[in-house]
N, CA and C atoms as a LAMMPS dump frame, in Angstrom:
ITEM: TIMESTEP
0
ITEM: NUMBER OF ATOMS
243
ITEM: BOX BOUNDS ff ff ff
-5.0000000000000000e+02 5.0000000000000000e+02
-5.0000000000000000e+02 5.0000000000000000e+02
-5.0000000000000000e+02 5.0000000000000000e+02
ITEM: ATOMS id mol type element x y z
1 1 1 N -4.824 43.122 -394.206
2 1 2 C -4.341 43.16 -395.572
3 1 3 C -3.289 42.059 -395.748
4 2 1 N -3.419 41.237 -396.785
5 2 2 C -2.431 40.184 -397.018
6 2 3 C -1.098 40.771 -397.494
7 3 1 N -0.025 40.016 -397.251
8 3 2 C 1.285 40.499 -397.692
9 3 3 C 1.34 40.523 -399.216
10 4 1 N 2.14 41.44 -399.734
11 4 2 C 2.263 41.605 -401.177
12 4 3 C 3.361 40.681 -401.687
13 5 1 N 3 39.836 -402.638
14 5 2 C 3.945 38.942 -403.297
15 5 3 C 3.979 39.292 -404.775
16 6 1 N 5.176 39.441 -405.298
17 6 2 C 5.338 39.75 -406.722
18 6 3 C 6.183 38.653 -407.336
19 7 1 N 5.674 38.065 -408.398
20 7 2 C 6.435 37.056 -409.128
21 7 3 C 6.852 37.675 -410.465
22 8 1 N 8.128 38.089 -410.553
23 8 2 C 8.584 38.731 -411.786
24 8 3 C 8.439 37.817 -413.001
25 9 1 N 8.136 38.429 -414.121
26 9 2 C 7.996 37.684 -415.372
27 9 3 C 9.374 37.27 -415.889
28 10 1 N 9.381 36.438 -416.899
29 10 2 C 10.646 36.017 -417.525
30 10 3 C 11.391 37.231 -418.069
31 11 1 N 10.652 38.181 -418.643
32 11 2 C 11.289 39.393 -419.178
33 11 3 C 11.914 40.217 -418.056
34 12 1 N 11.211 40.348 -416.932
35 12 2 C 11.757 41.094 -415.797
36 12 3 C 13.026 40.412 -415.278
37 13 1 N 13.004 39.097 -415.228
38 13 2 C 14.187 38.359 -414.764
39 13 3 C 15.363 38.551 -415.711
40 14 1 N 15.115 38.45 -416.997
41 14 2 C 16.215 38.565 -417.961
42 14 3 C 16.808 39.971 -417.995
43 15 1 N 15.988 40.981 -417.668
44 15 2 C 16.477 42.362 -417.641
45 15 3 C 16.92 42.8 -416.244
46 16 1 N 16.722 41.914 -415.263
47 16 2 C 17.056 42.223 -413.862
48 16 3 C 16.401 43.521 -413.397
49 17 1 N 15.151 43.703 -413.826
50 17 2 C 14.417 44.914 -413.454
51 17 3 C 12.921 44.621 -413.491
52 18 1 N 12.222 45.183 -412.521
53 18 2 C 10.773 45.045 -412.496
54 18 3 C 10.138 46.021 -413.476
55 19 1 N 8.937 45.69 -413.924
56 19 2 C 8.177 46.635 -414.736
57 19 3 C 7.784 47.811 -413.845
58 20 1 N 7.359 48.88 -414.46
59 20 2 C 6.933 50.059 -413.695
60 20 3 C 5.811 49.698 -412.74
61 21 1 N 4.866 48.887 -413.199
62 21 2 C 3.729 48.489 -412.356
63 21 3 C 4.199 47.66 -411.151
64 22 1 N 5.045 46.666 -411.399
65 22 2 C 5.518 45.835 -410.289
66 22 3 C 6.428 46.622 -409.341
67 23 1 N 7.206 47.527 -409.873
68 23 2 C 8.049 48.358 -409.023
69 23 3 C 7.181 49.233 -408.123
70 24 1 N 6.112 49.804 -408.685
71 24 2 C 5.191 50.618 -407.887
72 24 3 C 4.567 49.78 -406.783
73 25 1 N 4.136 48.547 -407.108
74 25 2 C 3.554 47.654 -406.101
75 25 3 C 4.561 47.357 -404.993
76 26 1 N 5.798 47.113 -405.385
77 26 2 C 6.839 46.793 -404.411
78 26 3 C 7.109 47.974 -403.487
79 27 1 N 7.244 49.151 -404.059
80 27 2 C 7.513 50.355 -403.262
81 27 3 C 6.344 50.643 -402.332
82 28 1 N 5.124 50.524 -402.839
83 28 2 C 3.938 50.754 -401.998
84 28 3 C 3.897 49.769 -400.838
85 29 1 N 4.224 48.507 -401.103
86 29 2 C 4.206 47.49 -400.054
87 29 3 C 5.248 47.797 -398.986
88 30 1 N 6.435 48.201 -399.4
89 30 2 C 7.486 48.537 -398.428
90 30 3 C 7.06 49.73 -397.585
91 31 1 N 6.457 50.71 -398.221
92 31 2 C 6.01 51.9 -397.472
93 31 3 C 4.875 51.579 -396.509
94 32 1 N 3.997 50.674 -396.912
95 32 2 C 2.828 50.341 -396.105
96 32 3 C 3.121 49.263 -395.067
97 33 1 N 3.755 48.168 -395.516
98 33 2 C 3.938 46.996 -394.664
99 33 3 C 5.369 46.835 -394.142
100 34 1 N 6.307 47.538 -394.773
101 34 2 C 7.699 47.405 -394.362
102 34 3 C 8.46 46.328 -395.106
103 35 1 N 7.778 45.59 -395.977
104 35 2 C 8.441 44.539 -396.747
105 35 3 C 7.598 44.162 -397.958
106 36 1 N 8.225 43.454 -398.878
107 36 2 C 7.54 42.868 -400.03
108 36 3 C 8.223 41.541 -400.332
109 37 1 N 7.468 40.585 -400.817
110 37 2 C 8.025 39.292 -401.195
111 37 3 C 8.209 39.28 -402.706
112 38 1 N 9.464 39.126 -403.135
113 38 2 C 9.773 38.978 -404.561
114 38 3 C 10.074 37.499 -404.781
115 39 1 N 9.182 36.82 -405.46
116 39 2 C 9.282 35.368 -405.581
117 39 3 C 10.329 34.947 -406.614
118 40 1 N 11.123 33.974 -406.217
119 40 2 C 12.088 33.32 -407.102
120 40 3 C 13.042 34.287 -407.791
121 41 1 N 13.573 35.244 -407.036
122 41 2 C 14.526 36.181 -407.642
123 41 3 C 15.968 35.898 -407.232
124 42 1 N 16.156 34.992 -406.262
125 42 2 C 17.505 34.663 -405.821
126 42 3 C 17.838 33.253 -406.29
127 43 1 N 18.989 33.108 -406.912
128 43 2 C 19.45 31.812 -407.386
129 43 3 C 19.648 30.897 -406.177
130 44 1 N 19.019 29.7 -406.16
131 44 2 C 19.177 28.787 -405.022
132 44 3 C 20.635 28.448 -404.706
133 45 1 N 21.502 28.446 -405.7
134 45 2 C 22.923 28.187 -405.443
135 45 3 C 23.517 29.269 -404.548
136 46 1 N 23.072 30.504 -404.727
137 46 2 C 23.557 31.597 -403.885
138 46 3 C 23.062 31.44 -402.448
139 47 1 N 21.846 30.945 -402.309
140 47 2 C 21.302 30.711 -400.969
141 47 3 C 22.112 29.628 -400.264
142 48 1 N 22.498 28.584 -400.999
143 48 2 C 23.308 27.517 -400.415
144 48 3 C 24.653 28.048 -399.934
145 49 1 N 25.263 28.926 -400.705
146 49 2 C 26.556 29.52 -400.314
147 49 3 C 26.373 30.361 -399.053
148 50 1 N 25.32 31.167 -399.022
149 50 2 C 25.046 31.994 -397.851
150 50 3 C 24.796 31.13 -396.616
151 51 1 N 24.046 30.054 -396.799
152 51 2 C 23.754 29.144 -395.681
153 51 3 C 25.043 28.602 -395.08
154 52 1 N 25.955 28.149 -395.919
155 52 2 C 27.225 27.601 -395.426
156 52 3 C 28.017 28.655 -394.651
157 53 1 N 28.046 29.859 -395.154
158 53 2 C 28.78 30.932 -394.473
159 53 3 C 28.149 31.276 -393.13
160 54 1 N 26.82 31.313 -393.087
161 54 2 C 26.126 31.617 -391.832
162 54 3 C 26.386 30.506 -390.815
163 55 1 N 26.349 29.245 -391.253
164 55 2 C 26.598 28.142 -390.332
165 55 3 C 28.028 28.176 -389.797
166 56 1 N 28.974 28.582 -390.615
167 56 2 C 30.355 28.732 -390.145
168 56 3 C 30.423 29.823 -389.072
169 57 1 N 29.728 30.921 -389.303
170 57 2 C 29.702 32.01 -388.318
171 57 3 C 29.064 31.539 -387.01
172 58 1 N 27.976 30.779 -387.107
173 58 2 C 27.297 30.291 -385.911
174 58 3 C 28.252 29.416 -385.102
175 59 1 N 28.968 28.513 -385.769
176 59 2 C 29.935 27.669 -385.061
177 59 3 C 30.966 28.524 -384.335
178 60 1 N 31.44 29.549 -385.009
179 60 2 C 32.438 30.432 -384.409
180 60 3 C 31.872 31.168 -383.192
181 61 1 N 30.647 31.68 -383.302
182 61 2 C 30.034 32.412 -382.197
183 61 3 C 29.765 31.487 -381.002
184 62 1 N 29.228 30.309 -381.287
185 62 2 C 28.875 29.374 -380.227
186 62 3 C 30.114 28.919 -379.459
187 63 1 N 31.23 28.809 -380.129
188 63 2 C 32.447 28.304 -379.5
189 63 3 C 33.387 29.399 -379.009
190 64 1 N 32.901 30.622 -378.9
191 64 2 C 33.738 31.728 -378.41
192 64 3 C 34.151 31.493 -376.96
193 65 1 N 35.422 31.654 -376.656
194 65 2 C 35.846 31.516 -375.262
195 65 3 C 35.47 32.74 -374.42
196 66 1 N 35.185 33.861 -375.076
197 66 2 C 34.884 35.102 -374.361
198 66 3 C 33.416 35.499 -374.523
199 67 1 N 32.535 34.521 -374.426
200 67 2 C 31.107 34.783 -374.616
201 67 3 C 30.609 35.806 -373.591
202 68 1 N 29.7 36.707 -373.994
203 68 2 C 29.157 37.705 -373.058
204 68 3 C 28.438 37.033 -371.891
205 69 1 N 28.297 37.762 -370.788
206 69 2 C 27.697 37.199 -369.579
207 69 3 C 26.265 36.726 -369.808
208 70 1 N 25.551 37.342 -370.743
209 70 2 C 24.15 36.978 -370.96
210 70 3 C 23.969 36.058 -372.177
211 71 1 N 25.044 35.385 -372.542
212 71 2 C 25.004 34.469 -373.693
213 71 3 C 24.105 33.288 -373.366
214 72 1 N 23.198 32.961 -374.258
215 72 2 C 22.321 31.809 -374.087
216 72 3 C 22.533 30.858 -375.248
217 73 1 N 22.89 29.629 -374.957
218 73 2 C 23.055 28.636 -376.021
219 73 3 C 21.72 28.5 -376.75
220 74 1 N 21.747 28.512 -378.055
221 74 2 C 20.531 28.449 -378.844
222 74 3 C 20.002 29.813 -379.247
223 75 1 N 20.577 30.87 -378.649
224 75 2 C 20.19 32.223 -378.995
225 75 3 C 21.468 32.956 -379.4
226 76 1 N 21.81 32.889 -380.662
227 76 2 C 23.046 33.501 -381.137
228 76 3 C 22.851 35.003 -381.175
229 77 1 N 23.739 35.7 -380.523
230 77 2 C 23.648 37.159 -380.444
231 77 3 C 25.033 37.75 -380.523
232 78 1 N 25.088 39.013 -380.832
233 78 2 C 26.362 39.71 -380.905
234 78 3 C 26.295 40.927 -379.997
235 79 1 N 27.417 41.227 -379.392
236 79 2 C 27.474 42.41 -378.566
237 79 3 C 27.517 43.647 -379.458
238 80 1 N 26.929 44.718 -379.001
239 80 2 C 27.012 45.994 -379.708
240 80 3 C 28.3 46.677 -379.282
241 81 1 N 28.877 47.393 -380.209
242 81 2 C 30.039 48.147 -379.807
243 81 3 C 31.205 47.749 -380.533
């Protein structure tokens, strides 16, 4: 089964809500596949801000003086606990 992609209409975007039909499709996809793709619902400017914050975090993690014993460069991980 192909992944479910929903492209909200202009009306759905302006109301920040999916139609009943698209909401049903989204919920069914999450229940069946564990995810749904909502196309073009995130402002690219917000993605750019998130990217910068994630890259700052990566720099901080990579340069930790107290890295865990199983730390692998190129595999950013966090200890549990």
